[in-house]
N, C-alpha and C positions, 0 to 999 in steps of 0.2 A: 327304522326312530333315527331322527338324525338331531345333534346339538349344534351349538356352533360356541366356540373356544376361541380363547385368546390368540391375537395375530390372525385375527380373520380365519383360520383355519376350521374345518367343517368333520363332525364325526359321524359316519355312517356306519352302521351295524348289519352286517348282513351273513348269510352261508354261503359258499360257495353251490355252484350248479354241480347237481346228481350226475350229471354227463362225467362233470371229470374223475369220478370215482371209477376208473378202469382198471387196476389192478389191487386187490386189497379193497381198504376202503382209504388208501392215500389220493390226492389231489394230484393231478397234473400239472403243471406248469401253465398251462394257455387259460385255465381259470384263474390261478392268480391275477392272470391279465386283466382278466372279466373284470376280477373286482377293484382292479386299481381302477380302470377307466369308468367303474360307478360311481367310486369314489371323489374322480377330479368331474363327473356328468353334476353330482349331486352340490360340488360347489359352485359352480354356475348357476344351479337351481336356487339356490338358498340364496345367490344376490337377486335374484329374480330375472336371471339371463338362462333360462334355460332354452337345451336348440331347438325345441320345438317352436317359443318365441322367438326366438333369434332367424330360424329360416324362415317365417310367415311373416313376421313384422320386421327384421330387419334385412334381411334375402342374402343371409349368408351363412353356411352351413358348418357346425362345431367342428372340428377335423383335428384327431389325436394325429402328430406326424412324429413322434418320437417317444417309446417308451423305454427305460433299461432296467432291469427288475435284476435284483441280490437276494436270492433265497435260502436263508440260512437254517432254516426249519421246516417240517413237513407240517404240513395241513390237512386235516382228514375231514372226511364228508359230514358228520355230524358238529366241526367247530361251527359257534359263531367269531366269526372276525368282526376283529374292531380297524375302521381303516381311516386314517388320519390323514386328511387332505392341507397340506399347507401350500401358499401362493410365493411364488417369487418372482422376479421380474420378467418382461416378455414372454408372459405365457408360460411360464413354468413351474413347475408343479413339486414339491417332495412330499411325497407318499410313504406312510409307514401303516403296516396293514400286523394288528397283533389278536393273540388270543389266550383266553383263562385254562390255565390246566394247575398244576402247584402253585405256578405262581404267574405274572405276566411274560409271557414268550414273543417274541418278535420273529414273524413268521417271513415277511417280504419286506424289503427296503427298494423304492422304485423312487425313479426320477422322469417326469412327461413334460414335452414339450406340446402345446397345440396352438392351433391358428383358425382362424373364421373366414373359411372359404368363399368368396365371392358367387352366388348363384346366377347362373346367365338366365335361368327361366323364372324365375321369382321376384320381379321388381319391388323393391321395399315401400314399405307404407311410412317409413318413421327410419330416420338416421340412426347408425349405428350408437349405443351408448359410449360418451367420451372416453370412459375409463377402460374400453375395448375396442378402441380406435385401433390402436398400433396393432392388434394383432389378426387385422385385416390383409388378407392375399388374394391374387390372382390365382387361377390356378396354376399348379406347378408344373412344365415341362418334363423335367430332371436333367439327368448326367448324357449326353450326348456321346456315343463311343464311336467305333468301328462302322464301315457298310457293314452291311447285314448281309449282301450276297443272296445266292439263290437259298440257304440252306443255314440261318442262324446259329441252328443248333452249329453245328461243324464249325463254326467263325468264332464262339464260345469253349468251345471243345480244344480248338486250337490255340487260343485265347489262357489256355492253364486250367478252366474249368474239370474238376473233376467228376462232377454228374449233371446231366442238363437232360431238364425236363419240361414237355413241352406241354402246354393249359392252356384255358379259354378262362375270361373272368368272367364268372356269372353274377347272376343278379343277387342272390344270396350273399353274395359275400359285398357287396357295394352299398353305399348310403347317397342318400338324395338322388337317387334314378339314376345316377349317372356313373360315377367313379368308387374304387375299390377303397375300402375303409382302412384302418387300421388293424382291427383286430380281424381281417382276411388276411393279412399276411403272417400273423402269430398264428391261424391256423395252418396257413402255407408252410409253415415254419415245422410245425410239429407234423405234415404230413410230409414232406421233401426229406427229412430225417428215418421216417420209416421205408419209403421208398428206397433210400440208398442203403441203407442197413440190408434190406430185405435182397438188393442186388448185389451186395458183397459175400453174402450166403451166413452172415449174422441177424436174420430176423428177427424182431422182437418176438413172436409164435415162438421161434426156435430156441432161443436163447430162456426164455420162462418155462419151456417144455422140460430143454436138456440140462440144465442151470439153474433154474431157480431165479435168473437174474433179470431184473427190471429196466428199463431205463429215466434216470432221473436225472435232474436240470438244477444246477447250484447258480448259473446267472444265465440272462440274456437280453437281448436287446434288439430290438425291431424300429426303423426308421424310415418312415416315405420320403422319397427323393423328389417323386413327381406322383401324377395325377392318372393311373391306367383307368384305360375305359370300361363300361359294361359291354361287354360280347368280346373285348379285347384278346388278341392271342397272346400269351407270354409264355416267354423260356425262365424257367428257373431254373440255375445251378446252386450245387453245393460241392463244398469241398472243406477238406477236414484240413485243420492247419497243423496242429500239434497233437501232443498227446503230455500230459504230465503228470510224473512219478506215476507210471502204470495205474493212474485210477481214473480220470479223467482225459477226454479229449475235446478240444476247441475248435469250432466248426463257423465256415459263413455260410452265410444265404446271400443270394443275389438276382433279382428279377429285372428284365430286359424286357421291353416291350420294340415294335418296329416304327419309326416315325421317319418318313423321307428317304427310305431307303436307309437308316440307319440306326444300330440298334440303340436304341434309352434304357439305362438304368433309372429305375421308378421304385424299389425300395434296396434295401443291403439290411442282414440283419446276422447277430453274432449268437453261437450257442456255448455254453457247456456242461456237457453230456457225462455223465459215466453210469455205472449199473449197482444196485443194491440189492440184496439177496432179500428175496420175497417169501421165502418158508423157512422153516427150521428155527431154532435157538438164537443164529445167527441173523435174523429177520431184519431189517435196515440197515442192516450196515453195508459201507461199500464196498467191493467184489475187486479184487486186483485183476487189473488186465493180463491175461498171459500171451506170449508170443505171438501166437496164429491168430487170437482176437485181436491185437494190435495191426497183425500184417492185415489182417482181412480190413479192419476199419481206414486204415492209412493207405490201401491200394497197394503194399507188398513194402512199405519201408517209413519210414519216417524225417 
């Protein structure tokens, strides 16, 4: 159910996906991002500019290009979230997500930027509405970097990347038949953290089994810089940049493709991670990172 409120804000009431309740009944950060995306899409629909109509009538694809999340409280599998989306200038939106417990609790604050990307294979039957014309963009190339050489992964390692994962863009991470969508990068961020921790000897299953610790996220941001294409090879890097008060660690993900012999950065992300106790009387409390865990996460030092 949706209702329009003042200042053209739109409110969406929805529950998180059951898929997101991986440990106990807490919802992971990826599904916060999905609900934020749904809130923004609902705003466009209530203005009469749903993504299907924009695509078929106006030849543009609605694309989230940047989304930052601040997560001050947990979201549970049975929570009904109220997602309020408020527009700002230049395709930007502020999103607040709350749930009703003993009182109203804010579980997420987000900032989102969208664009309307011209679709080469879809001839428009009508011009883009005037109020949205400023959001129209051509497909973006990204940020060119060094020559890729014969081994792009090695080039990235020599450039300071702490971890490199070679990947391929599958169709189920794409939108409009041809390019990777924002939520695909959110999924990549979740997976690259998992792969990185496993390589460092502190995998999620091990920490859960031995200590009852689970990873938690208090903030994350994913920005699309260029358009990766369906089936294109991609190199995903992950680097821990700081450890804060022995409780959380800051990290960065970058995604590169090769164009004309050069590495091109098509997306970047940051994430603030920690661990929460998942069982016993202290369940839900943030865990303190001991020196061995810090050394493993950072590769031996900070």
